[in-house]
C-alpha positions as semicolon CSV with decimal commas, in nm:
position;residue;x (nm);y (nm);z (nm)
1;X;0,436;-0,113;2,070
2;X;0,115;-0,011;1,894
3;X;0,121;0,195;1,615
4;X;-0,089;0,537;1,652
5;X;-0,292;0,642;1,363
6;X;-0,407;0,986;1,249
7;X;-0,754;0,833;1,171
8;X;-0,925;0,479;1,190
9;X;-1,205;0,453;0,951
10;X;-1,446;0,176;1,058
11;X;-1,638;0,047;0,736
12;X;-1,509;0,026;0,360
13;X;-1,798;0,126;0,146
14;X;-1,800;0,415;-0,089
15;X;-1,776;0,646;0,223
16;X;-1,499;0,470;0,387
17;X;-1,289;0,427;0,091
18;X;-1,330;0,787;-0,024
19;X;-1,258;0,917;0,334
20;X;-0,942;0,702;0,308
21;X;-0,844;0,840;-0,042
22;X;-0,865;1,220;0,102
23;X;-0,735;1,168;0,423
24;X;-0,433;0,979;0,303
25;X;-0,389;1,199;0,030
26;X;-0,381;1,498;0,303
27;X;-0,073;1,350;0,448
28;X;-0,258;1,156;0,729
29;X;-0,174;0,815;0,859
30;X;-0,482;0,611;0,801
31;X;-0,626;0,289;0,856
32;X;-0,937;0,129;0,733
33;X;-1,093;-0,163;0,913
34;X;-1,334;-0,292;0,657
35;X;-1,562;-0,507;0,846
36;X;-1,764;-0,824;0,755
37;X;-1,847;-0,690;0,415
38;X;-1,569;-0,514;0,266
39;X;-1,694;-0,283;-0,021
40;X;-2,050;-0,252;0,159
41;X;-2,383;-0,301;-0,004
42;X;-2,257;-0,266;-0,360
43;X;-2,078;-0,598;-0,346
44;X;-2,428;-0,735;-0,358
45;X;-2,528;-0,516;-0,663
46;X;-2,523;-0,607;-1,006
47;X;-2,507;-0,298;-1,259
48;X;-2,429;0,025;-1,159
49;X;-2,551;0,295;-1,411
50;X;-2,567;0,620;-1,187
51;X;-2,205;0,638;-1,051
52;X;-2,036;0,916;-1,238
53;X;-1,754;0,823;-1,458
54;X;-1,848;0,492;-1,601
55;X;-2,043;0,573;-1,913
56;X;-2,125;0,222;-1,991
57;X;-2,204;0,156;-1,600
58;X;-2,010;-0,076;-1,378
59;X;-2,061;-0,429;-1,170
60;X;-2,102;-0,317;-0,811
61;X;-1,800;-0,524;-0,682
62;X;-1,591;-0,425;-0,961
63;X;-1,640;-0,042;-0,875
64;X;-1,551;-0,143;-0,482
65;X;-1,264;-0,314;-0,642
66;X;-1,129;-0,003;-0,821
67;X;-1,232;0,230;-0,484
68;X;-1,029;-0,015;-0,293
69;X;-0,712;-0,025;-0,526
70;X;-0,723;0,352;-0,535
71;X;-0,743;0,394;-0,172
72;X;-0,440;0,179;-0,111
73;X;-0,254;0,352;-0,377
74;X;-0,285;0,666;-0,189
75;X;-0,121;0,491;0,123
76;X;-0,418;0,385;0,340
77;X;-0,371;0,060;0,521
78;X;-0,680;-0,152;0,466
79;X;-0,735;-0,461;0,716
80;X;-1,023;-0,694;0,649
81;X;-1,105;-0,711;1,009
82;X;-1,441;-0,656;1,201
83;X;-1,463;-0,402;1,473
84;X;-1,626;-0,530;1,808
85;X;-1,560;-0,258;2,049
86;X;-1,470;0,110;2,078
87;X;-1,344;0,345;2,343
88;X;-1,448;0,708;2,243
89;X;-1,426;0,830;2,605
90;X;-1,093;0,966;2,553
91;X;-0,828;1,067;2,291
92;X;-0,643;0,880;2,148
93;X;-0,947;0,638;2,073
94;X;-0,931;0,260;2,111
95;X;-1,072;0,068;1,822
96;X;-1,073;-0,317;1,883
97;X;-1,139;-0,636;1,660
98;X;-1,128;-0,974;1,835
99;X;-0,758;-1,004;1,862
100;X;-0,605;-0,671;1,840
101;X;-0,643;-0,309;1,968
102;X;-0,575;-0,026;1,734
103;X;-0,505;0,348;1,841
104;X;-0,637;0,654;1,643
105;X;-0,629;1,038;1,696
106;X;-0,959;1,049;1,522
107;X;-1,191;0,825;1,395
108;X;-1,482;0,796;1,096
109;X;-1,786;0,571;1,126
110;X;-1,874;0,427;0,807
111;X;-2,063;0,135;0,871
112;X;-2,369;0,187;0,666
113;X;-2,691;0,031;0,706
114;X;-2,879;-0,273;0,576
115;X;-3,202;-0,300;0,399
116;X;-3,481;-0,450;0,623
117;X;-3,552;-0,799;0,470
118;X;-3,873;-0,974;0,416
119;X;-3,743;-1,300;0,567
120;X;-3,791;-1,529;0,273
121;X;-3,524;-1,783;0,153
122;X;-3,602;-1,729;-0,195
123;X;-3,527;-1,353;-0,117
124;X;-3,162;-1,415;-0,046
125;X;-3,147;-1,673;-0,378
126;X;-3,313;-1,362;-0,615
127;X;-3,103;-1,071;-0,463
128;X;-2,961;-0,922;-0,753
129;X;-3,164;-1,137;-0,983
130;X;-3,493;-0,946;-0,999
131;X;-3,527;-0,867;-0,605
132;X;-3,376;-0,533;-0,528
133;X;-3,380;-0,300;-0,234
134;X;-3,315;0,033;-0,440
135;X;-3,564;0,167;-0,697
136;X;-3,362;0,461;-0,765
137;X;-3,031;0,267;-0,816
138;X;-3,169;-0,028;-1,028
139;X;-3,538;0,098;-1,187
140;X;-3,397;0,168;-1,524
141;X;-3,283;-0,183;-1,559
142;X;-3,650;-0,304;-1,554
143;X;-3,793;-0,116;-1,822
144;X;-4,111;-0,242;-1,984
145;X;-4,157;-0,501;-1,713
146;X;-4,465;-0,533;-1,453
147;X;-4,313;-0,463;-1,108
148;X;-4,381;-0,504;-0,750
149;X;-4,300;-0,267;-0,440
150;X;-4,326;-0,391;-0,124
151;X;-4,424;-0,132;0,140
152;X;-4,647;0,139;0,246
153;X;-4,442;0,417;0,382
154;X;-4,327;0,749;0,196
155;X;-3,991;0,590;0,059
156;X;-4,198;0,286;-0,090
157;X;-4,471;0,518;-0,230
158;X;-4,173;0,729;-0,378
159;X;-4,021;0,416;-0,528
160;X;-4,354;0,294;-0,686
161;X;-4,413;0,621;-0,846
162;X;-4,049;0,633;-0,973
163;X;-4,090;0,295;-1,114
164;X;-4,377;0,385;-1,334
165;X;-4,141;0,579;-1,566
166;X;-4,001;0,240;-1,671
167;X;-4,244;-0,033;-1,573
168;X;-4,596;-0,118;-1,779
169;X;-4,723;-0,150;-1,444
170;X;-4,658;-0,116;-1,080
171;X;-4,824;-0,325;-0,794
172;X;-4,782;-0,240;-0,428
173;X;-4,825;-0,461;-0,199
174;X;-4,911;-0,360;0,178
175;X;-4,962;-0,563;0,509
176;X;-5,225;-0,325;0,639
177;X;-5,564;-0,185;0,461
178;X;-5,402;0,181;0,434
179;X;-5,062;0,342;0,370
180;X;-4,845;0,490;0,653
181;X;-4,706;0,759;0,346
182;X;-4,816;1,116;0,408
183;X;-5,138;1,260;0,222
184;X;-4,928;1,419;-0,040
185;X;-4,746;1,114;-0,126
186;X;-5,070;0,915;-0,116
187;X;-5,258;1,146;-0,363
188;X;-4,964;1,116;-0,591
189;X;-4,952;0,756;-0,620
190;X;-5,371;0,692;-0,608
191;X;-5,381;0,945;-0,905
192;X;-5,107;0,718;-1,098
193;X;-5,311;0,500;-1,322
194;X;-5,009;0,259;-1,376
195;X;-4,999;0,167;-0,986
196;X;-5,242;-0,120;-0,850
197;X;-5,244;-0,205;-0,451
198;X;-5,288;-0,519;-0,272
199;X;-5,410;-0,462;0,076
200;X;-5,381;-0,652;0,366
201;X;-5,113;-0,859;0,198
202;X;-4,769;-0,993;0,249
203;X;-4,507;-1,173;0,029
204;X;-4,562;-1,538;0,058
205;X;-4,292;-1,659;-0,207
206;X;-4,076;-1,575;-0,501
207;X;-4,046;-1,785;-0,788
208;X;-3,815;-1,797;-1,104
209;X;-3,539;-1,974;-1,259
210;X;-3,234;-1,747;-1,299
211;X;-3,436;-1,452;-1,268
212;X;-3,751;-1,374;-1,088
213;X;-4,048;-1,432;-1,273
214;X;-4,343;-1,471;-1,031
215;X;-4,420;-1,353;-0,685
216;X;-4,681;-1,519;-0,424
217;X;-4,898;-1,284;-0,226
218;X;-5,113;-1,400;0,050
219;X;-5,389;-1,189;0,192
220;X;-5,411;-1,167;0,570
221;X;-5,780;-1,159;0,622
222;X;-5,873;-1,436;0,356
223;X;-5,578;-1,633;0,376
224;X;-5,611;-1,673;0,000
225;X;-5,264;-1,716;-0,203
226;X;-5,213;-1,554;-0,529
227;X;-4,931;-1,603;-0,802
228;X;-4,881;-1,325;-1,032
229;X;-4,612;-1,280;-1,320
230;X;-4,343;-1,000;-1,231
231;X;-4,021;-0,914;-1,394
232;X;-3,895;-0,749;-1,061
233;X;-3,941;-0,678;-0,679
234;X;-3,862;-0,385;-0,488
235;X;-3,849;-0,432;-0,115
236;X;-3,917;-0,100;0,057
237;X;-3,960;-0,177;0,422
238;X;-3,689;0,040;0,575
239;X;-3,349;0,021;0,670
240;X;-3,134;-0,088;0,969
241;X;-2,838;0,125;1,040
242;X;-2,525;-0,081;1,155
243;X;-2,494;0,113;1,483
244;X;-2,533;-0,163;1,756
245;X;-2,166;-0,111;1,828
246;X;-2,207;0,252;1,891
247;X;-2,481;0,240;2,129
248;X;-2,382;0,475;2,417
249;X;-2,046;0,541;2,256
250;X;-2,209;0,830;2,047
251;X;-2,530;0,962;1,999
252;X;-2,787;0,813;1,803
253;X;-3,137;0,958;1,660
254;X;-3,469;0,786;1,745
255;X;-3,462;0,555;1,425
256;X;-3,088;0,423;1,545
257;X;-2,882;0,649;1,281
258;X;-2,563;0,827;1,429
259;X;-2,694;1,189;1,491
260;X;-2,467;1,443;1,363
261;X;-2,396;1,798;1,475
262;X;-2,237;1,981;1,224
263;X;-1,984;1,931;0,952
264;X;-2,006;1,534;0,975
265;X;-1,924;1,552;1,383
266;X;-2,056;1,310;1,608
267;X;-2,152;1,378;1,971
268;X;-1,791;1,292;2,020
269;X;-1,535;1,543;1,928
270;X;-1,276;1,359;1,679
271;X;-1,534;1,092;1,587
272;X;-1,697;1,158;1,239
273;X;-1,963;0,949;1,071
274;X;-2,006;0,922;0,689
275;X;-2,284;0,758;0,468
276;X;-2,572;0,546;0,525
277;X;-2,484;0,507;0,884
278;X;-2,628;0,866;0,940
279;X;-2,811;0,926;0,583
280;X;-3,146;0,782;0,576
281;X;-3,247;0,998;0,296
282;X;-3,083;0,967;0,002
283;X;-2,871;0,629;0,036
284;X;-2,694;0,644;-0,277
285;X;-2,322;0,555;-0,349
286;X;-2,229;0,878;-0,466
287;X;-2,390;1,079;-0,172
288;X;-2,185;0,833;0,048
289;X;-1,882;0,889;-0,142
290;X;-1,936;1,247;-0,101
291;X;-2,001;1,239;0,284
292;X;-1,698;1,029;0,301
293;X;-1,490;1,300;0,140
294;X;-1,644;1,556;0,364
295;X;-1,565;1,362;0,697
296;X;-1,203;1,320;0,565
297;X;-1,153;1,706;0,513
298;X;-1,327;1,783;0,894
299;X;-1,109;1,510;1,040
300;X;-0,810;1,685;0,914
301;X;-0,922;2,029;1,021
302;X;-0,976;1,876;1,360
303;X;-0,631;1,737;1,375
304;X;-0,476;2,062;1,250
305;X;-0,652;2,266;1,560
306;X;-0,524;1,970;1,791
307;X;-0,175;2,015;1,722
């Protein structure tokens, strides 16, 4: 006999754990299926200084351990299993791993999004050790350093401008000869004397000992490679939402993120979403947690109306 849960949460980052805390505290029988990376992107993050409640900051993995423990203490069942299929065509819903199928009266998708990578082997080596994918998260850790931002869109330019608050200089490396960013954003960065541009260029290598200390950029027109010193590299070439599993199951937007109707509701009644899987604007741990709270409260309301 298969247990039926009031709520199944797919994914276990700040959104998933917070949803579990609120839903379990509200008296629901809750299951979290954590997926391939329990804790989400924060388990690959070093210092987190902007999450409320930690006046001296906290390591990303430690924050996720605390969240997980708190979620379990509320009564949530957490299984480190990866979901490979869902059936949202009728209620109760079916959520399947490679070996089991779980039944839920409602569901919250919290599978997040991954930063798009450069594809260099050194990128993995120095991730969290000078290579970052979030200037807003990590920028203050790079005070008085010469930094590089990779990208040419609005997000990259926003990060470059933000980093000038801390850096001695910010280099922007863009593979084309003009930016993709909006005119207003371009005007802003071109007026900032601390920003220098490297056009028609890509990152050919990253060097360092324990931390990044230099970057190799290659000009695509001349094929010339240049090695420059740096204290940090911020990759801002977009994110990839983890929504492949949900294609044709719920509505996605043109960028592949889950499209929300209202009140955290997906196109399927009883299925909600929270965190970076739908949010391509803020992408912060604290906003993901807030979305998780909202989705859990909406799931409770949905189930109350259903009974």
